[in-house]
C-alpha positions in Angstrom: -21.8 33.5 -7.1 -25.2 32.1 -7.2 -24.9 29.5 -10.3 -22.7 27.7 -8.1 -24.5 27.8 -4.9 -27.2 26.6 -6.5 -25.2 24.0 -8.1 -24.0 22.7 -4.5 -27.7 22.8 -3.3 -28.4 20.5 -6.1 -26.0 18.2 -5.6 -26.9 17.7 -2.0 -30.5 17.6 -2.6 -29.5 14.6 -4.7 -27.4 12.9 -2.6 -30.1 13.0 0.3 -33.0 11.8 -2.0 -30.5 8.9 -3.1 -30.6 7.9 0.9 -34.1 8.4 1.2 -34.7 5.8 -1.9 -32.1 3.9 -0.6 -33.4 2.7 2.9 -36.5 1.3 2.2 -35.4 -0.3 -1.2 -32.3 -1.7 0.7 -34.6 -3.0 3.4 -37.2 -4.4 1.0 -34.4 -6.4 -1.5 -32.4 -7.6 1.5 -35.7 -9.6 2.7 -35.5 -11.5 -0.7 -31.6 -11.4 -1.6 -28.8 -10.4 0.4 -26.1 -10.5 -2.2 -28.1 -8.1 -4.5 -28.9 -5.8 -1.4 -25.3 -5.4 -0.7 -24.5 -4.6 -4.6 -27.1 -2.3 -4.4 -26.1 -0.8 -1.2 -22.5 -0.3 -2.4 -23.7 0.9 -5.9 -25.9 4.0 -4.2 -22.7 4.9 -1.7 -20.7 4.4 -4.9 -22.6 6.8 -7.1 -22.8 9.1 -4.1 -18.7 9.5 -3.7 -18.6 9.6 -7.7 -20.8 12.8 -7.4 -18.7 14.3 -4.7 -15.3 13.2 -6.8 -16.4 15.1 -9.4 -17.5 18.2 -7.6 -13.9 18.1 -5.4 -11.1 15.9 -6.7 -9.1 16.3 -3.6 -11.5 15.1 -1.9 -11.9 12.2 -3.9 -8.6 11.3 -3.9 -9.0 10.7 -0.2 -12.2 9.2 -1.0 -10.3 6.9 -3.6 -7.9 5.6 -1.0 -10.7 4.7 1.4 -12.5 2.5 -0.9 -9.2 0.9 -1.8 -9.0 0.0 1.8 -12.3 -1.3 2.6 -13.6 -2.5 -1.4 -12.6 -6.2 -0.3 -15.5 -6.0 2.5 -18.8 -6.1 0.5 -17.0 -9.1 -1.7 -17.0 -11.1 1.9 -20.4 -10.2 3.0 -21.5 -11.3 0.0 -19.7 -14.8 -0.5 -18.7 -13.8 -4.2 -16.3 -12.5 -6.1 -16.9 -8.9 -7.5 -15.0 -6.7 -9.9 -13.1 -4.7 -7.4 -10.9 -3.4 -9.7 -12.9 -2.2 -12.2 -14.6 -0.3 -9.4 -11.4 1.1 -8.7 -10.6 2.0 -11.9 -13.9 3.8 -12.4 -13.5 5.4 -9.0 -10.0 6.6 -10.0 -11.1 8.1 -13.8 -13.5 10.0 -12.1 -11.0 11.5 -9.7 -8.9 12.4 -12.6 -11.8 13.7 -14.4 -12.1 16.1 -11.7 -8.6 16.9 -11.4 -8.2 17.8 -15.3 -11.5 20.1 -15.3 -10.5 21.9 -11.9 -10.8 25.5 -12.6 -10.2 26.9 -9.2 -6.5 25.9 -9.1 -5.4 27.5 -12.3 -1.5 27.9 -10.7 0.8 25.9 -13.2 2.9 23.1 -11.3 6.5 23.7 -11.0 7.5 20.2 -11.6 10.1 19.6 -14.3 7.5 16.7 -15.9 10.0 16.1 -18.9 13.2 17.0 -16.6 13.0 14.8 -13.6 15.3 12.2 -13.4 12.6 10.0 -11.4 9.9 10.8 -13.4 12.3 9.9 -16.7 12.8 6.9 -15.2 9.4 5.8 -14.5 8.8 7.2 -18.0 11.1 4.8 -19.6 10.2 2.2 -17.8 6.5 2.3 -18.6 7.6 2.3 -22.1 9.7 -1.4 -21.4 6.3 -2.0 -19.8 4.2 -1.4 -23.4 7.4 -2.9 -25.3 6.5 -6.3 -23.2 3.2 -6.7 -25.1 5.3 -8.0 -27.8 7.6 -10.5 -26.0 7.7 -13.7 -28.0 7.9 -15.7 -24.8 4.3 -15.1 -23.5 1.7 -17.3 -24.6 -1.2 -15.5 -24.9 -1.5 -11.3 -24.4 -4.7 -11.3 -21.9 -2.4 -11.3 -18.6 -0.7 -8.1 -20.3 -4.1 -5.8 -20.3 -4.8 -7.0 -16.9 -1.4 -5.8 -15.8 -1.1 -2.4 -17.7 -4.4 -1.8 -16.2 -3.3 -2.2 -13.1 0.0 -0.3 -13.6 -1.9 2.4 -15.8 -3.6 2.8 -12.3 -1.2 3.1 -10.1 0.8 5.6 -12.6 -2.7 8.1 -12.8 -3.0 7.9 -8.8 1.2 9.1 -8.7 0.3 12.2 -11.1 -3.1 13.1 -8.8 -1.2 12.9 -5.7 1.5 15.9 -7.4 -1.8 17.3 -8.1 -3.8 17.1 -4.7 -0.4 17.8 -2.3 0.8 21.2 -3.2 2.2 22.4 -0.2 3.4 21.5 3.4 0.0 22.0 4.7 -1.4 19.2 2.3 1.5 16.8 3.3 0.0 17.4 6.9 -3.4 16.6 6.3 -2.5 13.5 4.3 -0.4 12.0 7.0 -3.2 12.7 9.2 -5.3 11.2 7.3 -3.3 7.9 6.8 -2.5 7.6 10.5 -6.0 8.2 11.0 -6.8 5.5 8.7 -4.2 2.6 9.5 -5.2 3.1 12.9 -8.7 2.5 12.3 -7.8 -0.2 10.7 -5.2 -1.7 13.4 -8.2 -1.2 15.9 -10.2 -3.9 13.8 -7.1 -6.6 13.2 -6.9 -6.5 17.3 -10.7 -6.8 17.7 -10.9 -9.6 15.0 -8.0 -11.5 17.2 -9.6 -10.7 20.7 -13.0 -12.1 19.3 -12.2 -13.8 16.2 -12.9 -13.4 13.0 -16.7 -12.4 12.1 -19.0 -15.5 10.3 -18.6 -13.8 7.0 -15.0 -13.2 7.2 -14.9 -17.0 8.4 -17.2 -18.3 5.5 -15.5 -16.2 2.4 -12.1 -17.8 3.7 -13.7 -20.8 4.1 -15.0 -21.3 0.1 -11.3 -20.0 -1.0 -8.7 -22.4 -0.9 -5.9 -19.8 -1.6 -7.5 -17.7 0.9 -7.6 -20.2 3.2 -4.2 -21.7 2.9 -2.4 -17.8 3.5 -4.8 -16.9 6.1 -5.0 -20.3 8.3 -0.9 -20.9 9.7 -0.6 -23.6 12.3 -4.5 -23.5 13.2 -4.5 -19.8 13.9 -6.1 -17.4 11.8 -3.5 -14.7 10.4 -5.4 -11.3 10.8 -6.1 -9.3 7.8 -8.5 -6.6 9.2 -10.5 -4.9 6.7 -7.9 -5.7 4.0 -7.1 -7.5 1.0 -5.0 -10.0 2.9 -2.7 -10.5 5.8 0.3 -9.2 3.5 -1.1 -5.9 2.6 -2.0 -5.5 6.4 0.9 -6.2 8.0 3.4 -4.2 5.3 1.1 -1.3 6.0 1.0 -1.7 10.1 5.0 -1.7 9.7 5.1 1.3 7.3 2.9 3.1 9.8 4.6 2.5 12.8 7.7 3.8 11.3 6.2 7.0 10.2 4.8 7.1 14.1 7.8 6.4 15.8 9.7 8.5 13.8 7.7 11.0 14.7 7.6 10.5 18.4 11.5 11.6 18.6 10.0 15.0 17.6 11.0 17.8 20.6 8.2 18.8 22.3 8.3 22.4 20.7 7.4 20.6 17.9 4.6 17.8 18.8 3.6 18.5 22.2 2.9 16.0 24.8 -0.9 15.1 24.4 0.0 14.4 20.4 3.1 12.3 21.4 0.8 10.6 23.9 -1.7 9.8 20.9 1.6 8.6 19.0 2.7 6.2 21.6 -1.3 4.4 21.2 -1.1 4.6 17.6 2.3 2.6 18.1 1.1 0.2 20.5 -2.0 -0.4 18.5 0.1 -0.9 15.2 2.4 -2.9 16.5 0.2 -5.6 18.0 -1.6 -5.6 14.9 1.8 -6.3 13.1 2.0 -9.0 15.2 -1.4 -10.7 14.7 -0.9 -10.0 10.8 2.0 -13.1 11.1 3.8 -11.4 7.8 7.7 -12.2 9.0 8.5 -10.1 5.6 6.9 -6.8 8.0 8.4 -8.1 10.7 11.8 -7.7 9.3 10.6 -3.9 7.7 10.4 -2.3 10.8 14.0 -2.7 12.2 15.3 -2.2 8.6 13.6 1.2 8.2 14.4 2.5 12.0 18.1 1.6 11.1 18.2 4.2 8.2 16.4 6.6 10.7 18.6 6.1 13.7 22.2 6.2 11.5 21.4 9.2 10.2 19.9 11.0 13.8 22.8 9.6 16.0 23.1 13.3 16.9 19.8 13.9 18.4 18.7 12.9 21.9 15.3 11.4 21.5 16.6 9.8 18.8 19.3 7.5 20.8 16.6 7.0 23.5 14.0 5.6 21.0 16.7 3.5 19.6 17.6 1.9 22.8 14.1 1.6 23.9 13.4 -0.3 20.6 16.6 -2.4 20.9 15.7 -3.3 24.2 12.3 -4.7 22.6 13.7 -6.2 19.9 15.7 -8.4 22.6 13.1 -9.3 24.7 10.7 -10.7 21.6 13.7 -12.4 20.5 15.6 -14.1 23.6 13.0 -13.5 26.5 11.2 -16.5 28.4 7.9 -17.0 26.0 7.7 -19.7 24.4 3.8 -20.7 24.3 2.6 -17.5 22.1 2.4 -18.1 18.6 2.7 -14.9 17.6 6.2 -14.2 19.3 7.3 -17.8 17.7 6.3 -16.8 14.5 7.8 -13.4 15.2 11.6 -14.9 15.9 11.2 -17.3 12.8 11.5 -13.9 10.6 14.5 -13.1 12.6 16.6 -16.2 13.8 15.5 -19.0 11.2 13.3 -21.9 11.5 12.4 -25.4 10.3 9.9 -23.9 8.2 9.4 -26.1 4.7 7.8 -22.8 2.4 11.5 -21.1 3.4 13.6 -24.0 2.2 11.4 -24.1 -1.0 11.6 -20.4 -1.8 15.5 -21.0 -1.5 15.0 -24.3 -3.8 13.0 -22.3 -6.7 15.3 -19.1 -6.9 18.3 -21.8 -7.5 16.9 -23.8 -9.3 15.4 -21.0 -12.2 18.8 -18.9 -12.5 19.3 -20.6 -15.7 16.2 -19.0 -17.2 17.3 -15.5 -15.8 20.3 -15.8 -17.6 18.9 -16.7 -21.0 16.1 -14.6 -21.2 17.1 -11.1 -20.8 13.6 -9.6 -21.6 12.0 -12.1 -19.4 9.5 -14.5 -20.0 6.7 -11.6 -20.4 4.2 -10.3 -17.8 2.2 -12.4 -16.1 3.7 -15.9 -16.5 4.7 -16.7 -12.8 2.9 -18.4 -10.6 -1.0 -18.7 -10.3 -1.1 -15.6 -12.5 0.8 -18.1 -15.3 -1.6 -20.6 -14.3 -4.6 -18.5 -15.3 -3.0 -16.4 -18.5 -0.2 -18.4 -19.6 -0.8 -22.1 -19.0 1.7 -24.8 -20.2 4.5 -21.7 -19.6 7.9 -22.6 -18.0 7.1 -20.0 -15.5 3.3 -21.3 -14.7 3.0 -22.2 -11.2 6.5 -20.9 -10.0 5.7 -19.2 -6.5 8.4 -16.2 -6.9 7.8 -14.9 -3.1 9.9 -12.0 -4.0 9.5 -8.9 -5.4 12.8 -8.9 -7.7 12.5 -12.2 -8.5 9.2 -11.9 -10.4 10.8 -9.0 -12.1 13.9 -10.6 -13.2 11.6 -13.5 -14.6 8.7 -11.8 -16.3 10.8 -8.6 -17.1 14.3 -10.1 -18.1 17.5 -8.2 -16.1 16.9 -5.4 -18.2 13.3 -4.7 -16.1 14.9 -5.5 -13.1 17.9 -2.9 -13.7 15.0 -0.3 -14.5 13.0 -1.5 -11.2 16.2 -1.4 -9.1 17.2 2.4 -10.8 13.5 3.7 -10.0 13.7 2.6 -6.0 16.7 3.8 -5.5 16.0 7.2 -7.2 12.8 7.4 -4.6 15.3 6.7 -1.5 17.5 9.4 -3.0 15.1 11.8 -3.2 13.7 11.1 0.4 17.4 11.4 1.9 18.1 14.8 -0.1 15.2 16.5 0.3 15.8 15.8 4.3 18.8 16.9 4.2 18.0 20.1 2.4 15.1 21.2 4.8 15.5 23.0 7.7 11.9 22.7 9.8 12.2 19.7 12.2 8.5 18.3 11.6 9.3 18.9 7.9 12.8 16.8 8.4 11.4 13.7 10.4 8.8 13.6 7.9 11.1 13.1 5.0 13.5 10.8 6.8 10.3 8.6 8.0 9.4 8.5 3.8 12.8 7.6 3.3 12.5 5.2 6.0 9.3 3.3 4.6 11.0 3.6 0.8 14.2 1.5 2.2 12.0 -1.0 4.0 9.9 -1.8 0.8 13.0 -1.8 -1.1 14.6 -4.7 1.4 11.2 -6.0 1.9 10.8 -6.7 -2.0 13.3 -9.3 -1.7 11.0 -11.8 0.4 7.8 -10.9 -0.7 5.9 -9.0 -3.3 5.6 -5.8 -0.7 5.5 -3.2 -3.1 3.0 -5.1 -5.7 0.0 -5.4 -3.0 -2.9 -3.1 -3.5 -3.0 -0.7 -0.3 1.0 -0.8 0.0 1.3 -0.1 -3.9 -1.2 3.0 -2.8 1.1 4.4 0.0 4.1 3.9 -1.8 3.1 6.2 -5.0 1.5 8.4 -2.4 5.3 9.2 -0.5 6.9 9.3 -3.9 5.0 11.8 -5.3 5.6 13.7 -2.0 9.4 13.4 -2.5 9.3 14.3 -5.9 6.7 17.6 -5.0 9.1 18.4 -2.1 11.8 18.3 -4.4 10.7 21.6 -6.2 8.8 23.4 -3.6 12.3 23.2 -1.7 13.9 24.6 -4.7 11.4 27.5 -5.4 11.4 28.8 -2.0 15.2 29.0 -2.0 
């Protein structure tokens, strides 16, 4: 007991010492080189997080999610490109090491890792991704290494989720943390809309032509908060809004009035941020996800009220006398069509590349499509072709065989969540499970128009709720 307490005290003293050294060091270096001071400050903070993660991997799990959200802020402040992917990989490996060598929890997991259907599909997909290394249609293997590194990162995160979230209390903590984090992102996004992008954000966008094209639309800036881009921000705002609306329909005995007022505040902030993001795919995700929830819960009075209010709000935005607000105008184009040339170009690209899909059952190879193809496989038939769809990218890079596996995996995720919902009895648990199913279904549909599941932030949430769905399946079976 004494040795453990001594170790904790030593870590605390080291952490305090690092901060004491950091304050004058950063102040001195800042006067000479701002970029280096930001890098040094980030390194010291990261070292502190790394130490904590090695001691408590559960806390490190949440640190990793926060770092993944805000890691692009130092990059923008420094006005330079940083190896953010490497930082995330190292951080996650520390969390994994903490989970492997954790001596406090010796209880074996009841998840059947080698029998579970969803995990078996995941293993097949992993094997298929490894086989893609030998795809003869690729010009270079460099892109495959980049992709497989990101894939392994998501793979590890899923299994750490199974280790961290052991029961319903852990799941409650996760959703509280997640909604608090996305609310903070939404509030910052609303601040960006109110006062404009900060100087360092404008400077970073101006120096990056690709970022400028995606952020500046028709003379206005799409809001991205502290996330990677407006698309990632919009998708997460839609996902969190769905969860909040689902929870709002709970009975007063389950979620009291004070907490419902907080949920209403979260919904308003998330909806505003969603609108400011300018992500049309995310606009569609919201009604699609809620449609599944409404259909399953038509017997619930609160659900009917929520459905009526949501329908009225949608109709007001689509057909109301609002003709000068650019956010509402862009929202309408997601549902009512427009003369936007970018939408027409997407349809032309999809029809023109169909013969390639039919003639390449294993695809053109990983990282051969779009800008990735230009970078890693220049001269490839798919290089420069913008898929603007997760399914189109999958069928082009992995072939129709890979697309079948991807579709099966996404279907299994929704199937698990819906099945868990009908097997659960506690109302709050049922709402969380149907909320997960609604989010998964919304992402599944959104994949048709955008690579919604492949964004860093959205992939974290997607793997987290998939892990919850798997864990709940075995927790329920164990308790009954």
